[in-house]
C-alpha positions in Angstrom: -76.1 -31.5 4.8 -73.9 -30.9 1.8 -73.9 -34.5 0.9 -77.7 -34.7 1.0 -78.0 -31.5 -1.0 -75.7 -32.9 -3.7 -77.7 -36.2 -3.8 -81.0 -34.3 -4.2 -79.5 -32.2 -7.0 -78.4 -35.3 -8.8 -82.1 -36.3 -8.9 -83.2 -33.1 -10.5 -83.9 -30.8 -7.6 -83.0 -27.1 -7.6 -81.0 -26.5 -4.4 -80.4 -23.4 -2.4 -77.9 -24.2 0.4 -78.2 -21.8 3.3 -75.4 -21.3 5.8 -74.5 -18.7 8.4 -72.6 -15.7 7.0 -69.6 -16.7 9.2 -69.4 -20.2 7.8 -70.1 -19.1 4.3 -67.1 -16.8 4.3 -65.0 -19.7 5.6 -66.3 -21.9 2.8 -65.4 -19.3 0.2 -61.9 -18.9 1.6 -61.4 -22.7 1.6 -62.4 -22.8 -2.1 -64.8 -25.6 -1.3 -67.6 -24.1 -3.4 -65.7 -23.1 -6.5 -66.9 -26.0 -8.7 -70.5 -24.9 -8.2 -69.8 -21.5 -9.8 -72.2 -20.9 -12.7 -74.7 -23.6 -11.8 -78.1 -21.9 -11.7 -79.8 -24.9 -10.0 -77.3 -25.1 -7.1 -76.7 -21.8 -5.3 -75.6 -20.6 -1.9 -77.2 -18.1 0.4 -76.4 -17.0 4.0 -78.0 -15.4 7.0 -76.4 -13.8 10.1 -76.0 -16.0 13.2 -76.5 -13.1 15.6 -73.0 -13.2 17.0 -70.5 -10.2 16.7 -68.9 -10.1 13.2 -65.6 -11.9 12.9 -63.3 -13.0 10.1 -61.5 -15.6 12.2 -60.8 -18.9 10.5 -61.8 -20.9 13.6 -64.7 -22.9 15.0 -67.1 -20.7 16.9 -68.0 -21.3 20.5 -70.8 -23.9 20.0 -72.9 -23.0 23.1 -72.9 -19.3 22.2 -73.7 -20.1 18.6 -76.6 -22.4 19.5 -78.1 -19.8 21.8 -77.6 -17.0 19.3 -79.2 -18.9 16.4 -82.2 -19.9 18.6 -82.7 -16.2 19.5 -81.8 -14.4 16.3 -81.9 -16.5 13.2 -85.7 -16.7 12.5 -86.4 -13.2 11.1 -83.5 -13.2 8.6 -84.4 -16.7 7.4 -88.0 -15.6 6.9 -86.8 -12.7 4.9 -84.6 -15.0 2.8 -87.5 -17.3 2.0 -89.6 -14.4 0.9 -86.8 -13.2 -1.3 -86.3 -16.6 -2.9 -90.1 -17.0 -3.5 -90.0 -13.9 -5.7 -87.8 -15.8 -8.1 -88.3 -19.0 -10.1 -88.7 -21.7 -9.1 -90.1 -20.7 -5.7 -89.2 -22.7 -2.6 -91.3 -25.9 -2.5 -89.7 -27.5 0.5 -87.2 -26.7 3.3 -84.8 -29.5 4.4 -83.1 -28.4 7.6 -80.5 -29.8 10.0 -82.3 -31.3 13.0 -80.7 -28.8 15.4 -81.8 -25.8 13.4 -85.5 -26.1 14.2 -86.2 -22.3 14.0 -86.7 -23.1 10.3 -89.9 -24.9 11.2 -91.4 -21.7 12.4 -90.4 -19.9 9.2 -91.8 -22.7 7.0 -95.0 -22.7 8.9 -95.4 -18.9 8.5 -95.0 -19.1 4.8 -96.9 -22.4 4.3 -93.9 -24.3 3.0 -93.5 -28.0 3.9 -90.4 -28.8 5.9 -88.4 -32.0 6.4 -85.9 -32.3 9.3 -82.6 -34.2 8.7 -81.0 -35.7 11.8 -77.4 -36.6 11.0 -76.9 -38.7 14.1 -77.6 -42.4 14.3 -81.2 -43.4 15.0 -80.0 -44.6 18.4 -78.4 -41.3 19.1 -81.5 -39.4 18.1 -83.8 -41.6 20.2 -81.6 -40.7 23.2 -82.0 -37.0 22.5 -85.8 -37.6 22.3 -85.6 -38.9 25.8 -83.5 -36.1 27.3 -86.9 -34.7 28.4 -87.6 -37.9 30.4 -84.1 -37.9 31.9 -84.7 -34.4 33.1 -88.1 -35.3 34.5 -86.7 -38.3 36.4 -83.9 -36.2 37.9 -81.2 -38.3 36.2 -79.6 -35.1 34.8 -78.2 -32.7 35.6 -75.8 -34.5 37.9 -75.9 -33.8 41.6 -72.2 -32.9 41.6 -69.0 -33.6 39.7 -68.3 -36.8 41.7 -71.1 -38.5 39.7 -68.7 -38.5 36.8 -66.4 -41.0 38.5 -68.4 -42.7 41.3 -70.2 -45.2 39.2 -73.4 -43.1 38.8 -73.1 -43.1 35.0 -73.1 -46.9 35.0 -76.8 -46.8 36.0 -78.9 -49.0 33.7 -81.4 -47.2 31.4 -83.8 -49.9 30.2 -86.9 -47.8 29.5 -85.9 -46.0 26.2 -87.9 -47.8 23.4 -85.7 -49.7 21.0 -82.5 -49.3 23.1 -81.3 -52.3 25.0 -78.5 -52.7 27.6 -78.0 -49.0 27.9 -76.4 -47.1 30.7 -76.3 -43.3 31.4 -72.7 -43.3 30.2 -73.9 -44.6 26.8 -76.1 -41.6 26.1 -75.0 -38.4 24.3 -72.6 -36.7 26.7 -74.5 -33.4 27.2 -76.2 -35.0 30.2 -72.9 -34.9 32.0 -73.4 -31.5 33.5 -74.2 -30.2 37.0 -75.8 -27.0 35.6 -79.6 -27.1 35.1 -79.3 -24.2 32.7 -76.6 -25.9 30.6 -77.1 -24.5 27.1 -76.3 -27.6 25.1 -78.3 -30.0 27.3 -81.4 -27.8 27.0 -80.8 -26.9 23.4 -80.6 -30.6 22.3 -83.6 -31.4 24.4 -85.6 -28.6 22.7 -84.5 -29.4 19.2 -85.3 -33.1 19.5 -88.8 -32.4 20.8 -89.5 -30.0 18.0 -88.8 -32.7 15.3 -92.5 -33.7 15.6 -93.5 -30.4 14.0 -91.9 -31.4 10.7 -93.7 -33.1 7.8 -91.1 -35.9 7.8 -87.8 -36.8 9.4 -84.8 -38.0 7.4 -82.2 -40.2 9.1 -78.7 -41.0 7.9 -79.0 -44.7 8.5 -80.6 -47.8 7.0 -83.4 -50.0 8.3 -81.3 -53.2 8.7 -78.8 -51.5 10.9 -81.2 -49.9 13.4 -84.5 -51.6 12.9 -85.7 -51.9 16.5 -85.1 -48.2 17.3 -86.6 -47.1 14.0 -89.7 -49.1 14.6 -90.1 -47.5 18.1 -89.5 -44.1 16.7 -92.1 -44.5 14.0 -94.8 -44.4 16.7 -93.5 -41.0 18.1 -92.7 -38.9 15.0 -94.0 -38.0 11.5 -93.0 -40.4 8.7 -89.3 -41.4 8.9 -87.2 -41.9 5.8 -83.8 -43.6 6.1 -81.4 -42.4 3.4 -78.0 -43.7 4.6 -75.3 -44.3 4.4 -74.9 -41.0 2.5 -71.1 -41.6 2.1 -71.9 -44.7 0.0 -74.8 -43.1 -2.0 -72.7 -40.1 -2.9 -70.4 -42.4 -4.9 -73.2 -43.2 -7.3 -72.8 -39.8 -9.1 -69.1 -39.7 -9.9 -69.6 -37.5 -13.0 -71.6 -34.8 -11.2 -70.3 -31.2 -11.6 -70.7 -31.0 -7.8 -68.3 -33.9 -7.0 -65.6 -31.5 -5.7 -68.0 -29.3 -3.8 -67.3 -29.9 -0.1 -68.3 -28.6 3.3 -64.8 -28.4 4.6 -64.3 -25.1 6.4 -60.5 -25.2 6.5 -58.4 -23.8 3.7 -56.4 -26.5 2.0 -52.7 -26.3 2.3 -50.7 -26.5 -0.9 -47.4 -28.4 -1.4 -48.3 -31.2 1.1 -47.2 -34.7 0.5 -50.1 -36.5 -1.2 -49.0 -40.1 -0.5 -50.1 -41.8 2.8 -48.7 -45.1 4.0 -51.2 -47.1 6.1 -49.8 -49.8 8.4 
């Protein structure tokens, strides 16, 4: 998300990068945002994630975070959009991570167009789009844990458009659960299905790499724009004041050896 934000900024867009309060504090401690200080057209805001306050410098429990954001993040995000719209320029578009689809409801409420950015490969996203069908066919959740080792995951999955020679074991691993109420299985399924609510979908890939699946996906979703690979595109603005702005949550250690020998 940070890489995309920096690229949009390099093309003249005003950017407000919204994070959770927990992750924003970690970014500040890591000094990853220091080079953006004083830039009026690239600013940072944060909203609560609904979890108990913590100053730990550690990755949060992902299932708990996903569940809490789904249940709690919408009202503070709506409030933030209203606040930003009182300033200049107002918010003209929301670009959200694909698994933060609560933002779609906020954008709809305030009549702001929204674009969803899925950072996975197109193949991976197509698999998430078909979690719904895997559930309907009874292929997930697993009957019991023996399905992890008895060859069940070698079952061919030939019916996902654009994906050939696939097996269950080749799909994103959240299907490898025996719990029908598994938070991440159901969360990813829900978030993928809600992508159709966006005005457009951005993918971090390029047409020549994943053309068959992109063509199949085009019949299922709003307009799809491939903008990858972002790592390559980000090198085209070496003189940007945001070059050293990062999304690394870990505080950098000082005094480390800065020469690496690769064999």
